[in-house]
C-alpha positions in Angstrom: 0.1 0.3 0.2 1.8 3.3 -0.9 1.9 5.9 1.4 1.0 9.7 0.3 3.7 12.0 0.0 3.5 14.7 3.4 4.0 18.0 2.3 6.3 18.6 5.3 9.0 18.0 3.2 8.7 20.4 0.8 8.1 23.0 3.2 11.2 22.2 4.8 13.2 22.3 1.5 11.5 26.0 1.0 13.2 27.1 3.6 16.3 25.3 3.3 16.3 26.6 -0.3 18.1 29.8 -0.3 16.4 32.2 -2.2 18.3 33.4 -5.7 20.4 37.1 -5.0 19.9 37.0 -1.3 22.6 36.1 1.0 22.2 33.4 3.6 21.8 34.8 7.2 22.6 32.9 10.1 20.4 32.9 13.2 23.5 33.7 15.4 23.5 37.0 13.0 20.2 38.0 12.7 20.8 41.0 15.4 23.0 43.7 14.4 26.2 43.3 14.5 28.3 45.1 17.9 31.7 46.7 16.5 34.7 44.7 18.5 32.2 41.9 19.8 32.8 38.4 18.3 30.3 36.3 16.9 30.8 32.6 15.7 33.7 32.7 17.0 35.1 35.6 14.6 36.2 39.1 15.7 33.8 41.5 13.6 35.9 44.2 12.3 36.2 47.4 14.0 36.5 50.3 11.5 37.0 54.0 12.1 33.0 55.2 13.5 31.5 57.0 10.7 31.7 60.6 11.4 28.0 62.4 11.4 27.4 65.2 9.3 28.2 68.6 10.9 24.4 69.8 11.3 23.7 66.5 12.9 26.4 66.3 15.3 28.8 69.2 16.2 32.5 67.9 16.9 34.1 69.0 20.0 36.1 72.2 19.4 32.8 73.8 18.0 31.0 72.5 21.3 33.9 74.5 23.3 33.7 77.5 21.6 29.6 77.4 21.8 30.2 76.9 25.8 33.0 79.8 25.9 31.7 83.6 25.9 32.7 84.8 22.6 35.3 88.1 23.6 35.8 90.3 20.4 39.5 91.1 19.9 40.2 94.8 20.8 42.4 96.4 18.1 45.1 98.1 18.8 44.3 102.2 18.3 44.3 103.5 14.9 47.4 106.2 13.9 44.9 109.1 13.1 43.4 109.4 16.4 46.7 109.1 18.1 48.1 112.1 15.9 45.1 113.4 16.6 45.2 113.4 20.3 48.9 114.4 19.8 47.8 117.2 18.0 45.3 118.1 20.5 48.1 118.0 23.2 50.2 120.5 21.4 48.0 123.0 20.7 46.9 123.1 24.2 50.7 123.7 25.1 50.9 126.3 22.3 48.1 128.0 23.7 49.5 127.7 27.3 53.2 129.1 25.9 51.0 131.6 24.2 49.5 132.6 27.4 52.7 132.2 29.5 54.4 134.8 26.6 54.7 138.4 27.9 52.7 141.1 26.4 54.7 143.9 27.7 58.3 144.7 28.6 58.7 145.0 32.0 61.5 146.9 34.1 61.4 145.1 37.2 60.5 148.0 39.3 57.3 148.1 40.8 56.8 152.2 40.7 58.3 152.7 37.1 56.7 150.0 35.8 53.2 151.5 37.3 54.1 154.7 35.3 54.4 152.4 32.0 51.0 151.2 32.3 52.8 147.9 33.4 55.6 147.9 30.6 56.4 148.7 27.1 53.9 146.8 24.8 55.7 144.4 22.2 55.8 144.7 19.0 55.6 148.5 19.4 58.9 151.0 18.7 59.8 152.9 21.5 62.2 155.7 21.7 64.1 157.1 24.4 65.8 159.9 25.0 68.2 161.8 27.7 70.9 163.6 29.0 74.2 162.1 29.2 74.5 160.3 32.4 70.8 160.2 32.7 70.6 156.2 32.6 69.9 155.7 29.3 72.2 152.3 28.7 71.3 151.6 32.1 67.6 151.5 31.7 68.0 149.4 28.0 70.3 147.2 30.1 67.1 146.4 32.3 64.6 146.5 29.8 66.6 143.8 28.2 67.3 141.7 31.5 63.3 141.4 32.0 63.1 140.5 28.3 65.4 137.8 28.6 64.4 136.6 32.3 60.9 136.6 30.2 62.0 133.9 27.8 62.4 136.5 24.5 65.4 136.9 22.7 66.9 139.9 22.2 69.5 141.6 19.5 71.2 144.8 20.8 73.3 147.5 18.6 75.9 149.5 20.0 77.1 152.5 18.8 78.8 153.8 22.0 80.6 150.6 23.6 82.0 147.4 23.2 80.2 144.0 23.9 83.0 143.1 26.8 82.3 146.7 28.2 78.3 146.0 28.0 78.1 143.0 29.6 80.9 144.2 32.2 78.6 146.9 33.0 75.2 144.7 33.5 77.6 142.4 35.8 78.4 145.5 38.0 74.6 146.1 38.4 73.6 142.3 39.4 72.1 141.2 36.0 74.3 138.8 34.9 74.1 138.1 31.3 76.8 136.4 29.8 74.9 132.6 30.0 72.5 134.0 27.9 75.0 135.5 25.4 76.9 132.3 25.4 73.8 130.3 24.8 72.5 132.9 21.8 69.3 134.1 23.7 71.6 137.4 23.5 73.3 139.0 20.9 75.3 141.8 20.6 76.5 144.0 17.6 78.9 146.9 17.4 77.9 149.2 14.8 80.0 152.3 14.2 77.3 154.8 13.2 79.7 157.6 13.0 80.8 157.2 9.4 79.7 159.5 6.5 76.4 159.9 5.2 76.5 157.7 2.3 77.6 154.5 4.6 75.4 155.6 7.4 72.6 155.5 4.9 73.7 152.3 4.0 73.7 151.1 7.6 70.5 152.2 8.3 68.8 150.4 5.4 71.0 146.9 6.6 69.7 147.2 10.2 66.0 147.9 8.9 66.7 144.7 6.2 68.1 142.6 9.5 65.4 143.1 11.9 62.7 142.6 8.8 63.8 139.1 8.4 65.4 137.8 11.6 63.9 135.0 13.0 66.3 134.5 15.6 65.1 137.6 17.9 62.4 139.1 19.4 63.3 142.4 20.8 65.7 144.6 19.6 67.7 147.6 20.6 69.8 150.3 18.9 71.6 151.7 21.6 71.9 154.9 20.2 71.1 156.6 16.6 72.3 159.6 18.0 75.2 159.8 15.4 72.7 159.5 12.5 71.2 162.8 13.5 74.2 164.8 12.7 74.7 162.8 9.3 71.4 163.8 8.1 68.6 166.2 8.1 65.3 165.8 10.3 63.2 164.4 7.3 65.4 161.5 6.8 65.4 160.8 10.9 61.4 160.8 10.7 61.6 158.7 7.8 63.4 156.0 9.5 61.8 155.9 12.7 58.6 155.6 10.7 59.9 152.4 8.7 61.1 151.0 12.1 57.5 151.6 13.4 56.2 149.7 10.2 58.5 146.9 11.1 57.8 146.6 14.7 54.1 146.5 13.4 54.6 142.9 12.1 56.0 141.4 14.9 59.2 142.6 16.3 59.7 145.1 19.3 62.3 147.8 18.5 63.8 150.1 21.1 65.8 153.1 20.0 67.8 155.9 22.4 69.4 159.0 21.3 70.8 162.2 23.2 68.3 164.7 24.1 70.4 167.4 22.9 70.6 166.5 19.2 66.8 167.1 18.4 65.1 170.3 19.0 61.6 170.5 20.1 60.2 170.8 16.9 61.7 167.5 15.8 61.1 166.0 19.6 57.0 166.8 19.1 57.2 164.9 15.3 59.2 161.9 16.5 56.8 161.6 19.3 53.6 161.4 16.8 55.1 158.8 15.3 56.6 156.3 17.9 54.6 153.8 20.1 56.2 154.9 23.0 58.2 158.0 24.4 60.3 158.4 27.1 62.4 161.4 28.6 65.2 160.6 30.9 66.5 163.6 32.8 69.0 164.5 36.1 67.4 166.7 38.9 69.3 168.0 41.8 67.0 167.7 45.0 69.5 169.9 47.1 72.3 168.4 47.9 71.4 164.8 46.4 71.1 164.0 42.1 68.1 161.7 41.2 67.0 160.6 37.8 64.1 161.0 36.7 61.7 159.2 34.4 58.8 161.6 32.4 56.7 158.8 30.5 55.4 161.0 27.4 53.5 158.4 25.8 52.9 154.7 25.9 50.4 153.3 23.3 47.4 151.6 25.2 48.4 152.5 28.7 45.9 153.8 31.2 47.1 157.5 32.2 47.4 158.1 35.8 48.0 161.1 37.8 51.6 162.2 37.4 53.9 160.6 34.7 57.4 161.2 36.1 59.2 158.9 38.8 62.9 159.3 40.6 65.2 156.5 40.5 69.1 155.9 41.2 71.3 153.5 39.8 72.5 151.6 42.4 75.5 148.8 42.2 74.5 145.2 42.3 71.0 146.6 42.2 70.3 148.4 39.2 67.9 150.3 38.6 65.8 151.1 42.4 62.9 154.1 42.2 63.3 157.2 44.8 60.3 157.6 46.9 58.7 161.5 46.5 58.8 162.1 50.5 62.7 161.5 50.1 63.1 163.1 47.2 61.6 166.4 48.8 63.6 166.1 51.7 
């Protein structure tokens, strides 16, 4: 009796028969492999893990940057602002210097400076006239010494004494200017004006040109122009003073001296109308005492006060010293 074929075998065969194109999968490997874990006595290869895209998994550096607060770098100051600050400081320094620079030439003698309205204004022409031995040279020396101490530069043209004698005289009056002379703050020029008219005219032209173009001095003193008065007429002298005044108005300060006996009253009045400041020195006898007197005839911009005269003496080691009125009347 023939037995009927069972259907289990084809089922088993179906299970065991691999399908074409599909790899055979072991039951032990049906679960996903873990890297580095042995399966069926074999060690699965451990390759480098795949790096996820940057969007999905930021790297450690990026996460560190995210956790660390970002500080913007500080750039060094730009050159232009630094220059601007430096320029501002220079401007302030220049302003301070301008404020400290004097606006007048002061003698340093209170009573005399008071009569001058504080001193002789800068950038002006001053005429100082006086009798012999009245103190003209000492007066300009005291004026010059005050200018040097105030930081100004001075040039002096000497027509009646040498430079050596001039410095020695100042030293005897307690106004040692040798250091100023050595460092170039004080310049001394010996000018012989006792020459013929042609040479004198050339000298005056050179003098004006020197003052006009000089950048090394602020104050110019001519002691004295008396010899010129004997070489030229009044017209030339007035023209010379007018030219000096024009040069002074461009930023220079000029002081000239002359002997009173060399001009008449008419020329004195006309010269006084040209210059910016006009001073007259004289000698007076008060009993047994001889005193020098400063008369302020004109000072541009000075406030007029009651009385324009002050008496003074020249004392060794001290220079000019005012004399009290009550003392002069004694």
